C-alpha positions as CSV (number, residue, x, y, z in Angstrom):
1,M,0.0,-0.2,-0.1
2,N,1.4,3.2,-1.0
3,E,1.9,6.0,2.0
4,P,-0.1,9.0,1.6
5,Q,1.5,12.0,0.3
6,K,2.9,14.4,3.0
7,R,0.9,17.6,3.0
8,T,3.6,20.5,2.6
9,L,3.5,24.2,3.3
10,I,2.7,24.8,-0.7
11,T,0.0,22.0,-0.7
12,K,-1.6,23.5,2.2
13,Y,-1.7,27.0,0.2
14,R,-2.9,25.2,-2.7
15,E,-5.8,23.5,-0.7
16,D,-6.7,27.1,1.0
17,F,-6.6,28.7,-2.5
18,D,-9.0,26.2,-4.0
19,R,-11.1,26.3,-0.9
20,L,-11.4,30.0,-0.8
21,L,-12.1,30.4,-4.6
22,E,-15.1,28.0,-4.1
23,R,-16.2,29.8,-1.2
24,L,-16.4,33.0,-3.2
25,D,-18.6,31.3,-5.8
26,S,-21.0,30.1,-3.5
27,E,-21.4,31.6,-0.1
28,P,-22.1,35.4,-1.0
29,Q,-24.6,34.2,-3.8
30,S,-26.4,32.1,-1.0
31,L,-26.6,35.0,1.5
32,V,-27.9,37.4,-1.1
33,L,-30.6,34.8,-2.2
34,A,-31.5,34.5,1.6
35,N,-32.0,38.3,1.2
36,R,-28.7,38.8,3.7
37,D,-26.8,41.1,1.5
38,F,-24.7,42.9,3.8
39,K,-23.5,39.5,5.6
40,A,-22.9,38.3,1.7
41,L,-20.8,41.6,1.3
42,L,-18.8,40.7,4.4
43,E,-18.0,37.3,3.5
44,Y,-17.2,38.6,0.0
45,F,-14.5,40.8,1.3
46,E,-13.3,38.3,3.8
47,I,-12.8,35.7,1.3
48,S,-11.2,38.1,-1.2
49,K,-8.6,39.2,1.3
50,G,-7.7,35.7,2.1
51,I,-6.8,34.8,-1.5
52,M,-5.0,38.1,-1.7
53,E,-3.0,37.1,1.3
54,I,-2.0,34.0,-0.3
55,H,-0.9,35.7,-3.5
56,D,1.2,38.0,-1.2
57,V,2.8,35.1,0.6
58,L,3.6,33.0,-2.4
59,S,5.1,36.2,-4.0
60,S,7.7,36.5,-1.3
61,Y,9.0,33.1,-1.5
62,F,8.7,33.2,-5.5
63,E,10.7,36.5,-5.7
64,V,13.7,34.6,-3.6
65,I,13.7,31.9,-6.4
66,Y,13.3,34.0,-9.4
67,R,16.0,36.6,-8.5
68,N,18.5,34.2,-7.8
69,Q,17.7,31.2,-10.1
70,D,21.3,31.6,-11.7
71,V,22.9,30.6,-8.2
72,L,20.9,27.4,-8.7
73,N,21.5,26.9,-12.0
74,H,25.4,27.4,-11.5
75,F,25.2,24.7,-9.1
76,G,23.3,22.3,-11.4
77,S,20.0,22.5,-9.7
78,E,17.9,19.4,-10.7
79,K,14.8,21.0,-9.4
80,L,14.9,23.8,-11.7
81,K,15.5,21.3,-14.5
82,Q,12.2,19.8,-13.3
83,I,10.3,23.0,-14.2
84,G,11.3,22.6,-17.9
85,H,11.9,26.0,-18.7
86,E,13.5,29.4,-17.5
87,V,11.2,30.7,-14.6
88,V,8.9,33.3,-15.8
89,P,8.5,36.7,-13.9
90,I,5.4,37.6,-12.0
91,R,4.7,41.2,-12.3
92,K,6.5,42.1,-8.7
93,C,9.7,40.7,-10.2
94,I,9.6,43.2,-13.0
95,D,11.0,46.4,-11.3
96,D,12.2,48.5,-14.1
97,S,10.5,52.1,-13.3
98,D,10.1,52.5,-17.0
99,I,7.7,49.9,-17.5
100,D,4.2,50.7,-16.5
101,E,1.5,48.2,-15.1
102,D,-0.3,47.6,-18.0
103,F,2.9,46.2,-20.1
104,K,3.6,44.1,-16.8
105,E,0.4,42.4,-17.1
106,T,0.4,42.1,-20.8
107,Y,3.9,40.6,-20.7
108,V,3.2,38.1,-17.8
109,K,-0.2,37.1,-19.1
110,K,1.4,36.2,-22.4
111,E,4.4,34.3,-20.9
112,L,2.2,32.2,-18.6
113,R,-0.3,31.6,-21.4
114,N,2.7,30.4,-23.8
115,I,3.9,27.7,-21.1
116,G,0.1,26.4,-21.1
117,Y,-1.5,28.3,-18.1
118,R,-5.2,29.4,-18.2
119,A,-7.5,30.9,-15.7
120,T,-10.6,33.0,-15.6
121,H,-12.9,34.4,-12.6
122,W,-15.3,37.1,-12.4
123,R,-13.7,38.5,-9.2
124,F,-10.0,38.6,-10.2
125,K,-7.9,39.7,-13.0
126,E,-6.6,36.6,-15.2
127,V,-2.9,37.8,-14.5
128,F,-3.5,37.5,-10.7
129,L,-4.9,33.9,-11.0
130,L,-2.3,32.9,-13.6
131,E,0.6,34.1,-11.0
132,I,-0.9,32.1,-8.2
133,K,-1.3,28.8,-10.1
134,Y,2.3,29.4,-11.4
135,M,3.9,30.3,-8.3
136,L,2.1,27.2,-6.4
137,D,3.6,25.0,-9.4
138,V,7.2,26.4,-9.0
139,L,7.4,26.4,-5.3
140,H,6.2,22.9,-5.3
141,V,9.1,21.8,-7.0
142,V,11.6,24.1,-5.7
143,I,10.7,24.1,-1.8
144,E,11.4,21.1,0.0
145,P,8.6,19.0,1.4
146,E,10.0,19.2,4.9
147,Y,10.3,22.8,4.7
148,I,9.0,24.5,8.0
149,P,9.1,28.6,8.2
150,L,11.1,29.6,11.4
151,E,12.8,26.4,12.3
152,E,13.9,26.2,15.8
153,R,17.1,28.2,16.4
154,G,18.4,25.5,18.8
155,D,19.9,28.2,21.2
156,E,18.4,26.9,24.5
157,S,20.7,24.8,26.6
158,E,18.0,22.2,27.6
159,P,15.1,21.1,25.2
160,R,11.5,22.0,26.5
161,P,9.2,19.3,25.7
162,D,6.4,21.1,27.1
163,R,6.7,23.9,24.7
164,Y,7.2,21.6,21.5
165,I,5.3,22.8,18.3
166,S,4.6,20.2,15.8
167,P,5.6,20.8,12.2
168,D,1.9,20.7,11.1
169,V,1.0,23.3,13.5
170,K,3.9,25.8,12.4
171,I,2.9,25.3,8.9
172,N,-0.6,26.0,9.7
173,V,0.2,29.1,11.8
174,W,2.5,30.4,9.2
175,R,-0.3,30.0,6.7
176,R,-3.0,31.4,8.8
177,D,-1.0,34.4,9.7
178,S,0.1,35.1,6.3
179,G,3.7,35.0,7.1
180,K,3.6,38.2,9.2
181,C,3.4,39.3,12.8
182,S,0.0,39.1,14.3
183,T,0.4,42.6,16.0
184,C,2.2,45.1,13.8
185,G,2.2,43.3,10.3
186,T,5.9,43.0,9.9
187,K,7.7,40.1,8.0
188,E,10.9,40.7,9.6
189,K,12.3,38.6,12.6
190,L,9.3,36.4,13.2
191,E,8.9,34.0,16.1
192,Y,6.1,31.7,17.2
193,D,4.5,32.8,20.2
194,H,2.3,30.8,22.8
195,I,-1.0,33.1,23.2
196,I,-1.3,31.7,26.6
197,P,1.9,30.9,28.0
198,V,2.8,27.2,28.6
199,S,3.6,28.1,32.3
200,K,-0.2,29.4,32.5
201,G,-1.5,26.3,31.2
202,G,-1.3,27.1,27.5
203,S,-1.2,24.6,24.9
204,N,0.8,23.9,21.9
205,T,-2.2,23.7,19.3
206,E,-2.7,26.0,16.6
207,R,-5.3,28.1,18.4
208,N,-2.9,28.9,21.1
209,I,0.1,29.7,18.7
210,Q,0.7,32.9,16.7
211,L,3.4,34.6,14.8
212,L,5.1,37.7,16.6
213,C,8.0,39.7,15.8
214,E,10.7,39.9,18.2
215,K,9.9,43.6,19.2
216,C,6.4,42.6,20.0
217,N,7.1,39.3,21.6
218,R,9.3,40.8,24.1
219,E,6.8,43.6,24.7
220,K,4.0,40.9,25.2
221,A,6.3,38.8,27.6
222,A,7.0,42.1,29.6
223,R,3.3,42.8,30.0
224,I,2.6,39.3,31.1
225,A,5.6,39.2,33.6
């Protein structure tokens, strides 16, 4: 019997994207049909925001690969060979100030269509959806299945089993918080934080873990102490 395929950070983003897109096509409509128009708009904005946050997080990973693919090529990356073509830029990667947004959109759409990507939706621009689909495919190939954002630094002298956060919880928290501090929104110097400290009975479950930057985490610790 084949073992089930391990769910990774990227597969979870793909699942979230597909689920949110499906919700966008059903939930607001159901609410409007039930004469709950304002609730429909709130759901519409919440779901749309979730999809845009997925695009934002994927773009951060993708940009690292695109701008440094020459390094991988230099060392003979087998993963880039699996992609089968030179990595196509998304709009974020085209940073020439002389190029306007319309040209970027047209160029990216043409390049992605040429390698077989298609996508349409009543809510989002075609190029936005094409980028998400393409980034998911590239990142699935290049990012290691076992990759977990913010691995433990291992700087504590003794392990703390009571504070252990499982890989699945880390990936889910990173995905849920869109890879940024839950308090100030920065993406720098992030840490996994127990909302209710373990010393006060807090668990290591997803509901009790959040992303905080180093500064916000220290300020929170000072308040609790």
